[in-house]
Structures are given as structure tokens and as C-alpha cells.
C-alpha positions as CSV (number, residue, x, y, z in Angstrom):
1,X,4.1,3.5,1.3
2,X,5.5,6.8,2.3
3,X,4.6,8.2,5.8
4,X,2.3,10.8,4.2
5,X,0.5,8.2,2.2
6,X,0.3,5.9,5.2
7,X,-1.2,8.7,7.4
8,X,-3.7,9.6,4.6
9,X,-4.7,5.9,4.3
10,X,-5.2,5.7,8.1
11,X,-7.3,8.9,8.2
12,X,-9.5,7.5,5.5
13,X,-9.7,4.2,7.4
14,X,-10.6,6.2,10.5
15,X,-13.5,8.0,8.8
16,X,-14.8,4.7,7.4
17,X,-14.7,3.1,10.8
18,X,-16.6,6.0,12.3
19,X,-19.5,5.1,9.9
20,X,-19.3,1.5,11.1
21,X,-20.1,2.5,14.7
22,X,-16.6,2.3,16.2
23,X,-15.9,4.5,19.1
24,X,-13.3,7.3,19.0
25,X,-11.1,5.3,21.3
26,X,-11.3,2.2,19.0
27,X,-10.3,4.3,16.0
28,X,-7.4,5.9,17.8
29,X,-6.1,2.5,18.9
30,X,-6.3,1.1,15.3
31,X,-4.5,4.2,13.9
32,X,-1.8,4.0,16.6
33,X,-1.3,0.3,16.0
34,X,-0.9,0.7,12.3
35,X,1.4,3.7,12.6
36,X,3.6,1.8,15.1
37,X,3.7,-1.3,12.9
38,X,4.6,0.6,9.7
39,X,7.4,2.5,11.5
40,X,9.0,-0.6,13.0
41,X,12.2,-1.6,11.3
42,X,14.7,-4.4,11.9
43,X,17.9,-5.2,10.0
44,X,18.9,-8.7,8.9
45,X,22.7,-8.6,9.1
46,X,23.8,-12.2,9.5
47,X,24.4,-12.8,5.8
48,X,27.7,-12.1,4.1
49,X,27.8,-8.8,2.2
50,X,30.5,-7.2,0.1
51,X,29.8,-3.6,1.0
52,X,28.2,-1.2,3.5
53,X,24.6,-2.4,3.2
54,X,22.1,-4.7,5.0
55,X,21.2,-7.9,3.4
56,X,17.6,-7.2,4.2
57,X,15.5,-4.7,6.1
58,X,12.1,-5.5,7.6
59,X,9.7,-2.6,7.7
60,X,6.4,-3.5,9.2
61,X,5.1,-6.6,7.4
62,X,7.5,-6.0,4.4
63,X,10.9,-7.4,3.9
64,X,13.2,-5.7,1.4
65,X,16.0,-8.0,0.3
66,X,19.2,-6.5,-1.2
67,X,20.3,-7.7,-4.6
68,X,22.0,-11.1,-4.4
69,X,24.7,-12.2,-6.8
70,X,26.0,-15.8,-7.2
71,X,28.6,-15.7,-4.5
72,X,28.9,-19.0,-2.6
73,X,28.7,-18.2,1.2
74,X,31.1,-21.1,1.8
75,X,33.9,-19.9,-0.4
76,X,33.2,-16.2,-1.0
77,X,33.7,-16.9,-4.7
78,X,31.3,-16.9,-7.7
79,X,29.4,-20.2,-7.9
80,X,30.5,-20.5,-11.5
81,X,31.2,-18.6,-14.7
82,X,27.9,-19.3,-16.4
83,X,24.5,-17.6,-15.8
84,X,22.9,-20.8,-14.7
85,X,25.1,-21.5,-11.8
86,X,25.1,-17.8,-10.8
87,X,21.3,-17.6,-11.0
88,X,20.9,-20.7,-8.9
89,X,23.3,-19.4,-6.3
90,X,21.7,-15.9,-6.3
91,X,18.3,-17.5,-5.7
92,X,19.7,-19.7,-2.9
93,X,21.2,-16.7,-1.3
94,X,17.9,-14.8,-1.5
95,X,16.0,-17.8,-0.1
96,X,18.5,-18.1,2.8
97,X,17.9,-14.4,3.7
98,X,14.1,-14.9,3.5
99,X,14.3,-17.9,5.8
100,X,16.5,-16.0,8.4
101,X,13.8,-13.4,8.5
102,X,10.9,-15.9,8.9
103,X,9.7,-15.6,5.3
104,X,9.8,-17.9,2.3
105,X,9.4,-17.7,-1.5
106,X,5.6,-17.6,-1.2
107,X,5.8,-14.3,0.5
108,X,7.8,-12.6,-2.3
109,X,5.6,-10.1,-4.1
110,X,8.2,-8.4,-6.3
111,X,11.7,-9.2,-7.8
112,X,14.1,-7.2,-9.8
113,X,16.6,-9.2,-12.0
114,X,19.7,-7.5,-13.3
115,X,21.4,-9.3,-16.2
116,X,24.8,-8.5,-17.6
117,X,23.5,-9.9,-21.0
118,X,19.8,-9.9,-21.8
119,X,20.4,-12.9,-24.1
120,X,20.8,-14.9,-20.9
121,X,17.2,-14.2,-20.1
122,X,15.8,-17.7,-21.2
123,X,18.4,-19.5,-19.1
124,X,17.8,-17.3,-16.0
125,X,14.1,-17.5,-16.4
126,X,14.0,-21.3,-16.5
127,X,15.8,-21.6,-13.2
128,X,14.0,-18.6,-11.6
129,X,10.6,-20.2,-12.2
130,X,11.5,-23.2,-10.1
131,X,11.9,-21.1,-6.9
132,X,8.3,-19.8,-6.9
133,X,4.8,-21.4,-7.1
134,X,3.3,-21.5,-10.5
135,X,0.3,-19.4,-10.7
136,X,1.5,-17.2,-7.8
137,X,4.7,-15.8,-9.2
138,X,5.8,-12.4,-7.9
139,X,5.8,-9.4,-10.1
140,X,9.2,-8.9,-11.8
141,X,11.3,-6.5,-13.8
142,X,14.3,-7.8,-15.7
143,X,16.8,-5.3,-17.1
144,X,20.2,-5.5,-18.8
145,X,22.9,-3.6,-17.1
146,X,26.5,-2.7,-18.1
147,X,28.1,-4.2,-15.1
148,X,27.5,-5.9,-11.7
149,X,29.6,-6.3,-8.6
150,X,32.4,-8.9,-8.9
151,X,31.7,-9.2,-12.6
152,X,28.5,-11.2,-11.9
153,X,26.2,-12.2,-14.7
154,X,23.0,-11.8,-12.6
155,X,21.8,-10.1,-9.5
156,X,18.3,-10.6,-8.0
157,X,16.6,-8.3,-5.4
158,X,13.2,-8.9,-3.8
159,X,10.4,-7.5,-1.7
160,X,8.3,-9.9,0.4
161,X,5.2,-9.3,2.4
162,X,3.8,-11.4,5.3
163,X,1.0,-10.2,7.5
164,X,1.8,-10.8,11.1
């Protein structure tokens, strides 16, 4: 949510709370808490990256995880030449970052999958499904791209949400 949308939402919330008998001080406190929570950011930086970016940024209750390719953290090399091994490693890297931030796959609300070849979709999809709970899958966009870092076959980014 942009700051303007957040402020608009909070003003609407304040007006609704007034009708519920809340005092002005209660409304001010709620609005201040929500604004403070939404503007709090922390950076997850203890995962290996191959450029000037953060592996993840927590903003309020949301965690934004940068795209993960199939690099093995142990070797710094691609996990394999095929989409299956790279998908598996991409998802393991993603799950590792989620855990470091206190989240897990059940908190993921949206993923974006970038494939070098859209014909690899069925193979990627089969592995991808095993990392999330059936019936509670996150939303997802999958697109074919002309190239990915390190000549990867797949890259996966995610947004997670966990109310604190």
C-alpha cells in the first residue's frame, strides 16, 4: 500500500471507529500504531547475493523476497543444468530467506516465476506445488523472459505476510 492509500485507509478506519464509540485518544493511538507499523522496515542481508540488492525487505507485516535463482549457497554455482534442479534450489533459497525472517511458506501470498523457456512450465510447476499447502497456494504470475542472471533457467520472487 502506498503511504497515501495507507493514510486514506486509516482516516476511513478512524471515522468508522468514531461511530463505534471510541474516544478521540483511542482513535489517535490506533492510527499512530498503524502508521508506525507500516513505516517500519528491516533488511534481511545474511543470504548470498550476486549484486547490490537485499535478499529481502520486511515492511510492516510484509516480507518482500528478491528473486532467487538456483545457485547453491555452498558452492556459489548453479545446482544443475536442468530446470528441475534449478527450480528446487531456487525454492530452497527462497524458503531459507523466509525462515531467517521468521516466516514460512504458509505466509507467502504471491510469487512471480520467471522462466527462460515457458515450455519448462510443467516441470517447474510440479516441483513448485510441493513447497506450498494444497488449497492455500499463493497467487502467482509466471512469465517467459529472454535471459536471467547467470544464465539461470528459472527465478522465483515472493511476497509474504504475517500479522504480528
